[in-house]
Structure formats: C-alpha cells, structure tokens
C-alpha angles and dihedrals in degrees: 000000000000112000124190129177121194115192139175094026128127099249117208104189093183091207096062143339129007120227120206105207090010136152141230125199122201128193117182108324096332138079111242102178139018126173152106126309127001121353120259116259113286133189118280117270099047117140108243119208119194106219096188108147092014140112117217117208135163112274111271121255118220104209100186133029146139104210096186089065091074083084094058103045120144095033128127088002096172101040134110118243094269092044090048093049096048089051094051105037093084097048089046089052088069099050118120137192091274091057092048093048094053095042093048093048092053094040095050092043089053090049092050090053088056094054100268116148099166126038137177123211123201106202113178107158119080111173112200119256095013100113131255102320095174092054091048092061092046092052091050091054091049090051095047090044103231128135108259136207106180115189117213100223131189147183124204102159111084131174093281089062096045096268128129104239122079113258093247093068098050129087130216117257096247092054092047094051094044094048092045092051090048091052091051093048093048103041115015113109112186095178122119112274092020118173093198132046128160128218132193112241125174105191108242144315090265095054103034132066122237089245092057092049092050095045093044090054090049092050094048093050093046089053096041096239132128132263127229138175144144118271140179094350097146141011087246088064092051091050090048093049094046090050094047101037107012092239141089115262092256093048090049094051091045090052092059098044098262099132122081147098091290093057132081124182130207120235108346089188099153107049130154121219090259090053093053090050093047095050089052094045093051093042090236113165128229128209107211114207105181099171094050092046089052095044091054094040089239097141140249118299120231093245097148090052092049091051092048089052091052098250122150111252126181133177128246136179093213119209117332091236090068097033108031115211093341113168115219091230088055090062089071090067094041091052093048095046096045094048090049092046089058104030107022138264097302096050095101131002134201097262093048089053091049090050091051090051092051121017093021092056090045089054090052089054095044092245104107089122091064109021140043101046140065107237138121111283095025122117113271096246101143136166119201111197127195108233098165126096112043091356092061088081086075108077096200109069094201090053089049089056098042103038103039134056114293108287122230111275109235094186139353120196125191110190087342093305119121114243099160124029125178091356090302128113107239107176091069119018103266096227090049092053090052092047092052089055092050091048090051090053093050092046093051092049090052092048090047091060087072091070105026 
C-alpha cells in the first residue's frame, strides 16, 4: 500500500480548521490523518515530503471545460459568444480523434500543473467518420492521471430549426440518445474512489430541442448519472430564449425538469433574483468561469449572490479557445477581482474562492463526500503549493495563493499518486504533452482548410 506523509506545511482543509506547520498522512488512495504539528508514527517505508514553505490544499476541481478547444486557441479573439461560435463551428466540424487526443493531453496536463486533480469535459460535437472522440479524451485523462468526469454532449437543433449551429454539425435525437447511453454503459464507474464518471450534457437551449433536453434528463436519471449544460451565458441567449420560448433561460429549464441536485450549469451570468433563489432552492450547481466570461465580454456572474443564497458554485476554466492558457488556480483571483469590481471589496474573499475551487466543484459533481476537503477518509487528492520566496512577504498563505499569480506546484497527488513533482508534470513528459497540443492545433487548422 502506498504511504505518503506531508509535514511542516500550512494545511488548509477547506472543510474545517487550518494547521500552520501541520501534517497529512495518506495510505493507499485515502487520507488517514490531518492535524497540527508532526505526523503520528507510521509504518516504515512511507514517502516523507517536507512541506516547509508550502501550502497544502485539496486538489482543485475544474467544473467546466471543452478540452478539444485547446486546438483552436487564439481564434475570433474579439468576438461575442455567438460571433465566436459561428466562426469556429466549421473548423470544429473537421476535428478527429487525433486532434482530440492531443488537445486533451495538453489541456489536462496544463490543468494538473495548476493544481487540478479532477476535471470535467463537455464534448458536444461529434463529426461523422472522425473516430471515437469521446474515448480519445478518456484515454488522455488516464495517461495524465487526473480524475475525469467527461460529459457526453450533443446538439440537435441546427439553423433550419431556429438554432445557432449549422445543420452539418448537429446529430439527430435518436443517435444522440443511443450514443450517450452507450458511453454511460461503457465508461461510467459509480464506485467509491472512481477515476471516471460520465454525465449527460446537451449543449445549450439555443442548440438543442426541447425533446432532446427532456429525453436526456430521463436517460440520465434512469442511469443514475448527472446532467450538465450551458445556461444564461450572454444577453444574446436570453433574447433568443425569450423569442423562441417566451421565458428566460432559467425559467425554460425549470419548466422541463432541468433544475435539481443532480444538475450543474455552466456560467449563469445573466440571472434574475428569482433565478438565483430558484437555483438555491433546487440545489442546482453552477460552474463559474470568470476568465472566459470576461474574454467574450459576456458579463460578470452573480456568484456572491448565489453563495449567499446557499447554492453550490464551482470554478471552471472553460474551453481554451475562449480562455487561452488559463490556469485553474488563476481563476480564484479572477473570481475574487471580478466580484469585487462589481459588488465591492467584501463580495468574495480568498477562502470562499478556494472553497469554490475545491468543495464547491465537488458539490457540483455530486462528490463532496469524497473530494474537495482534506480530512480522514477523503480521497488523497492534494495540491502542495510553494509560498516561500517572494510570496513569503504575504503572511496569509491562502491569500498568497488566491490573490497572486499561480504559485509553483511542489507536488500534486491524485489518489495518493504523484502527477506533478517540483512543478513538473511527471506522468507524461511535460514537453511532450505541450507538443501534442501544438500538433493538434496544426492538424485541426489543416483539416479546417477543407471547409473554409
């Protein structure tokens, strides 16, 4: 059994006390002890990590992403969401499994280097005859070594039906439901400590029919898996939904049974007071993606109001094509600064942001009993950040993490297994992971020339 002992670190458990100069003991894939001072005696052979000058936190949980978009970064850099999407739909329609594999390897490697131990991936385009794109992302996660929650996405409402995407990138409802069920049956692992769980994720109200939303919810609940989609990201979406359905996006989703404790929604930027209340009442989660929202000029989500209402809120980097090279740890600072810019200096503090990035994300994924906190019995997903050197001028280690640039990552453990050591990805050679991402970008751009 793998045994790891971390000592002399400032331990931020998130769920309870903090321990300056504290310890964490790991046996197998679980934490067995957390507390102040030196660790209790353990059996010989344990790996001992000196955490002097470090902050230990739970591994971060990325609650919203599109890994394939690593291959299309730097495109439509001055567009709104709808302008950005209409520019990229056609290139994306030519991606294949090789593109997804390279993009996912680079994207997940980059996330690991920013303290992420669990990531979602919302993949909603499946061009015909381009290989098994869903499997390619799963294999990349296995290779990098992070916990993975891929979401089998879909679009079935093209331009001819009043949707935004071109007809050639949408699927028919029967295909979507059959492929989604097959993905769940093949990959979803509901067991404790699982490294792989699948969610059902139609793309958005402006790209999916009502029938697909209803049937997807039925399928997910029959299979006991979670539901995910985009919602209320831009004012364009609200105008579109009001025109098409006579309701706000949140009202529309509520009317078809798409709010509840098994649902988490990406963005939720444009919410009315009644929406905030309803999300909290139904225990529906929100994935907050501040950098992407800013990059696309979408707005600033009402995160502080959602938290005050008791709603679950996690952090996400969103796809790299709308948030180029954003580290997940960097979203703590983005979230804090944007809330304060809109609502004042007490709107969101460092520990609230850390909780969003850990326990909040775990709540969105229905895994807050295993992930998101440092406590005995929890999974040993641990980030150990270097806060010495220049950062030592900040007395509060959590503020040093949340307010400054992302610190070097001394160690990242996923289920007790080392994924990052000395700020270097070790499961896949770091330079190779970066190269695979660059190759995926070049390949997609070549394939895109076939349709541009």
